[in-house]
C-alpha positions in Angstrom: 3.2 5.7 -18.8 4.6 4.1 -15.6 2.7 1.8 -13.3 4.0 1.7 -9.7 3.0 -1.6 -8.0 3.2 -2.1 -4.3 5.3 -5.2 -3.4 3.4 -5.6 -0.1 6.7 -6.1 1.8 5.5 -3.4 4.3 2.2 -2.3 5.7 0.4 0.7 4.5 0.6 2.9 1.4 3.9 4.3 0.1 4.4 8.1 -0.3 6.0 9.4 -3.5 6.6 13.0 -2.6 8.9 14.3 -5.3 6.3 14.6 -8.1 3.5 17.0 -8.5 2.3 16.1 -12.0 1.6 13.0 -14.0 -0.8 11.9 -11.2 -3.7 9.6 -12.3 -6.4 12.1 -11.4 -4.7 15.2 -12.9 -5.6 15.7 -16.5 -4.3 19.2 -17.0 -2.0 21.7 -15.3 -3.3 25.3 -15.0 -1.1 28.1 -13.9 -2.4 30.3 -11.1 -1.4 32.3 -8.1 -1.9 32.1 -4.3 -4.9 34.4 -4.8 -6.6 32.3 -7.4 -9.4 30.3 -5.7 -9.9 28.1 -8.7 -6.2 26.9 -8.8 -5.6 23.2 -8.0 -4.8 22.7 -4.4 -2.5 19.8 -5.4 -0.2 22.2 -7.2 0.5 24.0 -4.0 -1.6 27.0 -4.9 -4.0 28.8 -2.5 -1.6 28.4 0.4 -2.0 24.7 0.5 0.7 22.0 0.0 0.5 19.9 -3.2 -1.5 16.8 -3.2 0.5 13.8 -1.9 0.9 10.8 -4.2 0.5 7.4 -2.6 0.9 3.8 -3.9 -1.9 1.8 -2.0 -0.9 -1.4 -0.4 -3.8 -3.3 -1.9 -6.7 -2.8 -4.3 -9.9 -1.7 -2.6 -12.1 -4.2 -4.4 -9.6 -7.1 -4.2 -7.7 -6.8 -0.9 -5.3 -9.6 -1.7 -4.1 -8.0 -5.0 -1.3 -5.5 -4.8 -2.2 -1.9 -5.1 -0.9 0.4 -7.9 -1.1 3.7 -9.6 -0.5 4.6 -13.2 1.4 7.8 -13.9 1.8 9.8 -17.1 5.5 10.0 -17.9 6.1 13.7 -17.4 9.5 15.2 -16.8 9.2 15.1 -13.0 8.0 11.5 -13.1 10.8 10.4 -15.4 13.4 12.2 -13.1 11.9 10.5 -10.0 12.1 7.1 -11.8 15.7 7.7 -12.7 17.2 9.3 -9.5 14.3 10.3 -7.2 11.8 8.7 -4.8 10.4 6.2 -7.4 13.9 4.9 -8.1 14.7 4.6 -4.3 11.5 2.8 -3.6 12.2 0.4 -6.4 15.8 -0.2 -5.3 14.6 -0.9 -1.7 12.2 -3.5 -3.0 9.0 -1.7 -2.0 7.6 -1.2 -5.5 7.9 -2.6 -9.0 7.9 -0.2 -11.9 6.3 -1.3 -15.2 6.3 0.7 -18.4 3.1 0.6 -20.5 1.5 2.4 -23.4 -1.9 4.1 -23.6 -3.1 1.4 -26.0 -2.7 -1.2 -23.3 -5.2 0.5 -20.9 -8.0 1.5 -23.2 -11.6 0.8 -22.3 -12.7 -2.8 -23.2 -15.4 -3.2 -25.9 -17.9 -6.0 -25.9 -19.2 -6.9 -29.4 -21.4 -9.8 -28.5 -22.4 -12.1 -25.6 -23.8 -15.4 -26.9 -25.3 -18.0 -24.6 -25.5 -21.6 -26.0 -25.2 -23.5 -22.7 -21.8 -21.8 -22.2 -21.3 -18.0 -22.5 -19.0 -16.7 -25.1 -18.1 -13.0 -25.1 -16.3 -11.4 -28.0 -14.7 -7.9 -28.3 -11.4 -6.1 -27.7 -9.0 -5.2 -25.0 -10.2 -7.7 -22.4 -6.8 -8.4 -20.8 -5.8 -6.2 -17.9 -2.2 -5.1 -17.3 -1.0 -6.7 -14.1 -1.8 -6.5 -11.3 -5.2 -5.3 -12.3 -7.8 -8.0 -12.8 -10.3 -8.6 -15.7 -13.8 -9.1 -14.4 -17.1 -10.1 -16.1 -20.2 -8.5 -14.6 -23.5 -10.2 -15.5 -26.6 -8.3 -14.5 -30.3 -9.3 -14.7 -31.2 -13.0 -14.5 -28.3 -14.9 -13.0 -26.5 -11.9 -11.8 -22.9 -12.7 -10.9 -19.4 -11.1 -11.1 -16.5 -13.4 -12.1 -12.8 -12.5 -12.1 -10.5 -13.9 -14.8 -9.0 -16.2 -12.2 -12.4 -17.7 -11.3 -13.2 -18.2 -15.0 -9.9 -19.9 -15.7 -10.2 -22.1 -12.6 -13.7 -23.1 -13.6 -12.5 -24.3 -17.0 -13.0 -21.1 -19.0 -10.6 -18.9 -21.0 -9.8 -15.2 -21.1 -7.9 -13.6 -24.0 -7.7 -10.1 -25.4 -10.6 -10.7 -27.8 -12.8 -13.4 -26.2 -14.0 -14.8 -22.9 -15.4 -18.3 -22.6 -17.4 -19.0 -19.4 -18.6 -22.6 -18.8 -22.2 -23.2 -17.9 -21.3 -24.4 -14.4 -20.2 -20.9 -13.5 -23.4 -19.2 -14.7 -26.3 -21.7 -14.1 -29.0 -19.0 -14.0 -28.0 -16.7 -16.8 -30.8 -16.4 -19.4 -31.0 -15.1 -22.9 -32.5 -11.6 -23.3 -33.0 -11.1 -19.5 -29.3 -10.9 -18.7 -26.6 -8.4 -19.7 -22.8 -8.4 -19.7 -20.1 -5.9 -19.0 -16.3 -6.4 -18.9 -14.0 -4.5 -16.6 -10.4 -4.3 -17.5 -7.7 -1.8 -16.4 -10.3 -0.1 -14.1 -12.4 0.7 -17.1 -15.9 -0.6 -17.8 -17.3 -1.6 -21.2 -20.8 -0.7 -22.3 -23.5 -3.2 -21.5 -24.5 -5.9 -24.0 -27.6 -8.0 -23.8 -27.0 -11.8 -23.8 -28.4 -13.4 -27.0 
């Protein structure tokens, strides 16, 4: 997989117009014809142009963090990265291209969330691939959302298998009436009750 990260040297999203597969929201490619009403519009069927692919300037939830898209490394994406639009945008300094594997962007899993003054969360795949941010979402009593930067600045730690949140960042969280979820790489773990 390739991650295209906006370098924020220009305003607005960047158009990558030489690929029509490998897009983040395109799981399958189905052949069709211009008369096929169920064909994907993004493929250029049904007398419509293919769906444009944009690298957003910033993330919607965190406007100061660079935007990005993650593409499957299909033949067209690989060609674009070598000699096409992706390569040209990278050479011009508009984007950064990072290779990653599917195992780096799997859904995080929370095994336990234990509150003994401080909150310790254990599990797997808590670290996000940059520029995505790991967040801890606490619901119920003491509801709060903390980013990995806020946790670290507040004296906590974030690793691939554990997150330590000092009591000062979560003064109202209570055992059995609060729940925890971890978001990493745009994927959300299941909810675990604080014990």
